[in-house]
C-alpha positions as CSV (number, residue, x, y, z in Angstrom):
1,X,74.6,121.3,135.7
2,X,77.1,118.9,136.6
3,X,74.8,116.7,138.3
4,X,73.1,116.2,134.9
5,X,76.4,115.0,133.1
6,X,77.3,112.2,135.2
7,X,74.3,109.9,134.4
8,X,75.0,110.1,130.7
9,X,78.8,109.7,130.9
10,X,78.9,106.5,132.6
11,X,77.0,104.7,130.2
12,X,78.8,106.2,127.4
13,X,82.3,105.4,128.9
14,X,81.0,101.6,129.5
15,X,80.2,101.8,125.8
16,X,83.5,102.8,124.5
17,X,85.1,100.3,127.1
18,X,83.1,97.4,125.7
19,X,84.3,98.6,122.0
20,X,88.0,98.6,123.2
21,X,87.4,95.3,124.3
22,X,86.1,94.2,121.2
23,X,88.9,95.9,119.3
24,X,91.3,93.8,121.3
25,X,89.8,90.7,120.6
26,X,89.7,91.3,116.8
27,X,93.3,92.1,117.0
28,X,94.5,89.1,118.7
29,X,92.5,87.0,115.9
30,X,94.6,88.7,113.3
31,X,92.1,91.8,112.3
32,X,93.5,95.2,111.6
33,X,93.5,97.3,114.8
34,X,92.7,100.8,113.5
35,X,89.3,100.0,112.0
36,X,88.3,98.3,114.8
37,X,89.2,101.0,117.2
38,X,86.8,102.9,115.1
39,X,84.0,100.4,114.7
40,X,84.2,99.6,118.5
41,X,83.8,103.1,119.7
42,X,81.0,103.4,117.2
43,X,79.3,99.9,117.8
44,X,80.3,98.9,121.4
45,X,78.7,96.1,122.0
46,X,77.6,95.1,118.5
47,X,81.4,95.2,117.6
48,X,82.0,93.0,120.4
49,X,79.6,90.4,119.4
50,X,81.1,90.6,115.7
51,X,84.4,90.0,117.1
52,X,83.5,86.9,119.2
53,X,81.7,85.5,116.0
54,X,84.5,86.2,113.2
55,X,87.2,83.2,112.4
56,X,90.5,83.8,113.1
57,X,92.8,85.3,110.2
58,X,95.5,83.7,108.8
59,X,98.3,85.4,106.8
60,X,99.1,84.0,103.6
61,X,102.5,81.9,103.3
62,X,105.4,83.3,101.3
């Protein structure tokens, strides 16, 4: 039983790691971290590609 868990666990772990990188990229561009953590965990590679293509976000001046 334990031998069958490992092959599924490794791709799932890599998928979530890619999602965390996507959240970090989006956060550095000025987007909220919370939604990007969720989107990165669910979306994985798609979230990473979306984070790279988004323009940096500028805060409004006061």
